[in-house]
TORKOL-4160 file (C-alpha; in steps of 0.2 Angstrom, whole numbers, padded with zeros to 4 digits, m for minus):
220
<pt num="1" X="0486" Y="0529" Z="0383"/>
<pt num="2" X="0474" Y="0520" Z="0394"/>
<pt num="3" X="0458" Y="0529" Z="0397"/>
<pt num="4" X="0461" Y="0529" Z="0416"/>
<pt num="5" X="0475" Y="0543" Z="0414"/>
<pt num="6" X="0462" Y="0555" Z="0408"/>
<pt num="7" X="0452" Y="0554" Z="0424"/>
<pt num="8" X="0451" Y="0568" Z="0436"/>
<pt num="9" X="0460" Y="0566" Z="0453"/>
<pt num="10" X="0444" Y="0558" Z="0460"/>
<pt num="11" X="0452" Y="0541" Z="0458"/>
<pt num="12" X="0447" Y="0523" Z="0454"/>
<pt num="13" X="0445" Y="0510" Z="0467"/>
<pt num="14" X="0456" Y="0494" Z="0467"/>
<pt num="15" X="0448" Y="0483" Z="0481"/>
<pt num="16" X="0448" Y="0494" Z="0496"/>
<pt num="17" X="0462" Y="0505" Z="0489"/>
<pt num="18" X="0460" Y="0521" Z="0479"/>
<pt num="19" X="0471" Y="0526" Z="0465"/>
<pt num="20" X="0472" Y="0545" Z="0461"/>
<pt num="21" X="0479" Y="0552" Z="0444"/>
<pt num="22" X="0490" Y="0567" Z="0443"/>
<pt num="23" X="0496" Y="0569" Z="0425"/>
<pt num="24" X="0509" Y="0556" Z="0422"/>
<pt num="25" X="0510" Y="0551" Z="0440"/>
<pt num="26" X="0498" Y="0541" Z="0451"/>
<pt num="27" X="0495" Y="0540" Z="0470"/>
<pt num="28" X="0490" Y="0524" Z="0477"/>
<pt num="29" X="0480" Y="0527" Z="0494"/>
<pt num="30" X="0482" Y="0510" Z="0502"/>
<pt num="31" X="0473" Y="0502" Z="0517"/>
<pt num="32" X="0489" Y="0491" Z="0521"/>
<pt num="33" X="0507" Y="0494" Z="0519"/>
<pt num="34" X="0516" Y="0486" Z="0504"/>
<pt num="35" X="0535" Y="0485" Z="0509"/>
<pt num="36" X="0539" Y="0476" Z="0493"/>
<pt num="37" X="0537" Y="0491" Z="0483"/>
<pt num="38" X="0552" Y="0499" Z="0490"/>
<pt num="39" X="0570" Y="0497" Z="0484"/>
<pt num="40" X="0580" Y="0483" Z="0491"/>
<pt num="41" X="0598" Y="0479" Z="0489"/>
<pt num="42" X="0600" Y="0492" Z="0475"/>
<pt num="43" X="0586" Y="0484" Z="0465"/>
<pt num="44" X="0570" Y="0495" Z="0462"/>
<pt num="45" X="0555" Y="0485" Z="0458"/>
<pt num="46" X="0543" Y="0490" Z="0444"/>
<pt num="47" X="0524" Y="0492" Z="0448"/>
<pt num="48" X="0512" Y="0489" Z="0433"/>
<pt num="49" X="0495" Y="0497" Z="0434"/>
<pt num="50" X="0483" Y="0498" Z="0419"/>
<pt num="51" X="0496" Y="0491" Z="0407"/>
<pt num="52" X="0509" Y="0505" Z="0412"/>
<pt num="53" X="0524" Y="0503" Z="0422"/>
<pt num="54" X="0529" Y="0514" Z="0437"/>
<pt num="55" X="0542" Y="0515" Z="0451"/>
<pt num="56" X="0539" Y="0521" Z="0469"/>
<pt num="57" X="0545" Y="0540" Z="0469"/>
<pt num="58" X="0538" Y="0544" Z="0487"/>
<pt num="59" X="0530" Y="0536" Z="0501"/>
<pt num="60" X="0518" Y="0548" Z="0510"/>
<pt num="61" X="0506" Y="0548" Z="0525"/>
<pt num="62" X="0488" Y="0545" Z="0522"/>
<pt num="63" X="0472" Y="0547" Z="0531"/>
<pt num="64" X="0463" Y="0536" Z="0544"/>
<pt num="65" X="0454" Y="0525" Z="0531"/>
<pt num="66" X="0469" Y="0523" Z="0520"/>
<pt num="67" X="0485" Y="0527" Z="0530"/>
<pt num="68" X="0498" Y="0522" Z="0517"/>
<pt num="69" X="0501" Y="0533" Z="0501"/>
<pt num="70" X="0513" Y="0528" Z="0487"/>
<pt num="71" X="0517" Y="0541" Z="0474"/>
<pt num="72" X="0522" Y="0532" Z="0458"/>
<pt num="73" X="0531" Y="0540" Z="0443"/>
<pt num="74" X="0532" Y="0532" Z="0425"/>
<pt num="75" X="0546" Y="0520" Z="0423"/>
<pt num="76" X="0560" Y="0528" Z="0413"/>
<pt num="77" X="0562" Y="0521" Z="0396"/>
<pt num="78" X="0579" Y="0528" Z="0392"/>
<pt num="79" X="0596" Y="0519" Z="0396"/>
<pt num="80" X="0589" Y="0502" Z="0394"/>
<pt num="81" X="0584" Y="0500" Z="0412"/>
<pt num="82" X="0575" Y="0484" Z="0415"/>
<pt num="83" X="0568" Y="0480" Z="0432"/>
<pt num="84" X="0573" Y="0464" Z="0441"/>
<pt num="85" X="0556" Y="0463" Z="0450"/>
<pt num="86" X="0539" Y="0468" Z="0442"/>
<pt num="87" X="0524" Y="0469" Z="0453"/>
<pt num="88" X="0507" Y="0469" Z="0445"/>
<pt num="89" X="0495" Y="0480" Z="0455"/>
<pt num="90" X="0477" Y="0475" Z="0453"/>
<pt num="91" X="0462" Y="0468" Z="0462"/>
<pt num="92" X="0470" Y="0450" Z="0464"/>
<pt num="93" X="0486" Y="0458" Z="0471"/>
<pt num="94" X="0476" Y="0468" Z="0484"/>
<pt num="95" X="0465" Y="0452" Z="0488"/>
<pt num="96" X="0481" Y="0442" Z="0491"/>
<pt num="97" X="0489" Y="0456" Z="0501"/>
<pt num="98" X="0473" Y="0458" Z="0512"/>
<pt num="99" X="0470" Y="0440" Z="0514"/>
<pt num="100" X="0487" Y="0433" Z="0515"/>
<pt num="101" X="0481" Y="0414" Z="0516"/>
<pt num="102" X="0465" Y="0415" Z="0506"/>
<pt num="103" X="0463" Y="0405" Z="0490"/>
<pt num="104" X="0466" Y="0414" Z="0474"/>
<pt num="105" X="0459" Y="0411" Z="0457"/>
<pt num="106" X="0470" Y="0405" Z="0443"/>
<pt num="107" X="0474" Y="0417" Z="0428"/>
<pt num="108" X="0467" Y="0405" Z="0415"/>
<pt num="109" X="0453" Y="0397" Z="0426"/>
<pt num="110" X="0462" Y="0380" Z="0427"/>
<pt num="111" X="0470" Y="0373" Z="0442"/>
<pt num="112" X="0488" Y="0366" Z="0440"/>
<pt num="113" X="0493" Y="0348" Z="0441"/>
<pt num="114" X="0506" Y="0354" Z="0454"/>
<pt num="115" X="0493" Y="0352" Z="0467"/>
<pt num="116" X="0496" Y="0334" Z="0470"/>
<pt num="117" X="0513" Y="0340" Z="0478"/>
<pt num="118" X="0504" Y="0353" Z="0488"/>
<pt num="119" X="0512" Y="0349" Z="0505"/>
<pt num="120" X="0529" Y="0351" Z="0498"/>
<pt num="121" X="0527" Y="0366" Z="0487"/>
<pt num="122" X="0533" Y="0378" Z="0500"/>
<pt num="123" X="0551" Y="0371" Z="0498"/>
<pt num="124" X="0551" Y="0377" Z="0479"/>
<pt num="125" X="0560" Y="0393" Z="0475"/>
<pt num="126" X="0552" Y="0410" Z="0477"/>
<pt num="127" X="0553" Y="0413" Z="0458"/>
<pt num="128" X="0544" Y="0397" Z="0455"/>
<pt num="129" X="0530" Y="0402" Z="0467"/>
<pt num="130" X="0528" Y="0419" Z="0458"/>
<pt num="131" X="0529" Y="0413" Z="0440"/>
<pt num="132" X="0520" Y="0396" Z="0441"/>
<pt num="133" X="0511" Y="0393" Z="0457"/>
<pt num="134" X="0502" Y="0410" Z="0459"/>
<pt num="135" X="0496" Y="0411" Z="0441"/>
<pt num="136" X="0489" Y="0394" Z="0443"/>
<pt num="137" X="0479" Y="0398" Z="0459"/>
<pt num="138" X="0491" Y="0393" Z="0472"/>
<pt num="139" X="0493" Y="0406" Z="0486"/>
<pt num="140" X="0512" Y="0407" Z="0489"/>
<pt num="141" X="0511" Y="0412" Z="0507"/>
<pt num="142" X="0497" Y="0399" Z="0511"/>
<pt num="143" X="0507" Y="0384" Z="0503"/>
<pt num="144" X="0523" Y="0390" Z="0512"/>
<pt num="145" X="0515" Y="0391" Z="0529"/>
<pt num="146" X="0508" Y="0373" Z="0526"/>
<pt num="147" X="0525" Y="0367" Z="0521"/>
<pt num="148" X="0533" Y="0375" Z="0536"/>
<pt num="149" X="0520" Y="0368" Z="0548"/>
<pt num="150" X="0522" Y="0350" Z="0541"/>
<pt num="151" X="0541" Y="0352" Z="0543"/>
<pt num="152" X="0540" Y="0356" Z="0561"/>
<pt num="153" X="0528" Y="0341" Z="0564"/>
<pt num="154" X="0541" Y="0330" Z="0555"/>
<pt num="155" X="0555" Y="0338" Z="0565"/>
<pt num="156" X="0545" Y="0333" Z="0581"/>
<pt num="157" X="0542" Y="0315" Z="0575"/>
<pt num="158" X="0561" Y="0314" Z="0572"/>
<pt num="159" X="0565" Y="0320" Z="0589"/>
<pt num="160" X="0553" Y="0307" Z="0597"/>
<pt num="161" X="0560" Y="0293" Z="0586"/>
<pt num="162" X="0578" Y="0297" Z="0589"/>
<pt num="163" X="0577" Y="0300" Z="0608"/>
<pt num="164" X="0563" Y="0288" Z="0614"/>
<pt num="165" X="0563" Y="0274" Z="0601"/>
<pt num="166" X="0581" Y="0273" Z="0596"/>
<pt num="167" X="0578" Y="0277" Z="0578"/>
<pt num="168" X="0572" Y="0291" Z="0567"/>
<pt num="169" X="0560" Y="0289" Z="0553"/>
<pt num="170" X="0573" Y="0288" Z="0539"/>
<pt num="171" X="0582" Y="0274" Z="0549"/>
<pt num="172" X="0566" Y="0264" Z="0551"/>
<pt num="173" X="0562" Y="0265" Z="0533"/>
<pt num="174" X="0580" Y="0263" Z="0525"/>
<pt num="175" X="0592" Y="0258" Z="0539"/>
<pt num="176" X="0608" Y="0265" Z="0533"/>
<pt num="177" X="0601" Y="0283" Z="0530"/>
<pt num="178" X="0602" Y="0288" Z="0548"/>
<pt num="179" X="0612" Y="0303" Z="0543"/>
<pt num="180" X="0596" Y="0310" Z="0535"/>
<pt num="181" X="0587" Y="0309" Z="0552"/>
<pt num="182" X="0601" Y="0320" Z="0560"/>
<pt num="183" X="0600" Y="0332" Z="0545"/>
<pt num="184" X="0581" Y="0333" Z="0547"/>
<pt num="185" X="0582" Y="0338" Z="0565"/>
<pt num="186" X="0595" Y="0352" Z="0562"/>
<pt num="187" X="0590" Y="0359" Z="0544"/>
<pt num="188" X="0571" Y="0358" Z="0545"/>
<pt num="189" X="0567" Y="0369" Z="0560"/>
<pt num="190" X="0580" Y="0382" Z="0555"/>
<pt num="191" X="0574" Y="0383" Z="0537"/>
<pt num="192" X="0555" Y="0383" Z="0542"/>
<pt num="193" X="0559" Y="0397" Z="0555"/>
<pt num="194" X="0566" Y="0409" Z="0542"/>
<pt num="195" X="0550" Y="0405" Z="0531"/>
<pt num="196" X="0539" Y="0409" Z="0546"/>
<pt num="197" X="0548" Y="0425" Z="0548"/>
<pt num="198" X="0546" Y="0430" Z="0530"/>
<pt num="199" X="0527" Y="0426" Z="0531"/>
<pt num="200" X="0525" Y="0436" Z="0547"/>
<pt num="201" X="0534" Y="0451" Z="0538"/>
<pt num="202" X="0522" Y="0449" Z="0523"/>
<pt num="203" X="0534" Y="0443" Z="0511"/>
<pt num="204" X="0523" Y="0438" Z="0496"/>
<pt num="205" X="0534" Y="0425" Z="0489"/>
<pt num="206" X="0543" Y="0416" Z="0504"/>
<pt num="207" X="0560" Y="0408" Z="0499"/>
<pt num="208" X="0562" Y="0389" Z="0495"/>
<pt num="209" X="0572" Y="0377" Z="0505"/>
<pt num="210" X="0588" Y="0386" Z="0511"/>
<pt num="211" X="0586" Y="0398" Z="0497"/>
<pt num="212" X="0588" Y="0412" Z="0510"/>
<pt num="213" X="0605" Y="0406" Z="0515"/>
<pt num="214" X="0616" Y="0413" Z="0501"/>
<pt num="215" X="0607" Y="0430" Z="0503"/>
<pt num="216" X="0611" Y="0429" Z="0522"/>
<pt num="217" X="0629" Y="0425" Z="0518"/>
<pt num="218" X="0631" Y="0439" Z="0505"/>
<pt num="219" X="0625" Y="0452" Z="0518"/>
<pt num="220" X="0638" Y="0448" Z="0530"/>
């Protein structure tokens, strides 16, 4: 058993947050809300802290300094229940939460070679951002925001080209690919708008290019 679970309820600091220990349960007193901890679409995320796995049992009201409190209970070991989502709660997680677009340090101290594709990494799937980009020091929200902004700039350039210069960028480069110009002016702003919304709603791993569409269709 980790040493932390023998501490009195005075708590331990995780960035600006404080974690209190109550037997097998812990209570996270947080400065900011963490909506990704709550169950979504019948899927309960697991929260790892000090090498132990928990789930959110209750969300409580905190005080003025830390208005959000999350009571976490040990993840059940019976029945072969495996979480679809695992969230590691540590100082890096809190730093990313509080500074949504700040640079983060890679887990192994080395930057990934994926950086040469930086402007396009926001199009990559959310799972890739979580499993590859973030551990290698690339902030998923930051790169998604940059990609979305560039998509809108490209969209504006396409509009100007099609309506004022009788030809979009793809048509200028490759002639017969005019259909790509029309695809760009319809798909790019729609896809980027969804990603902007996810970033605004504090989604830690925004979706990739049209990754959100099957989820939207399944909800209807």
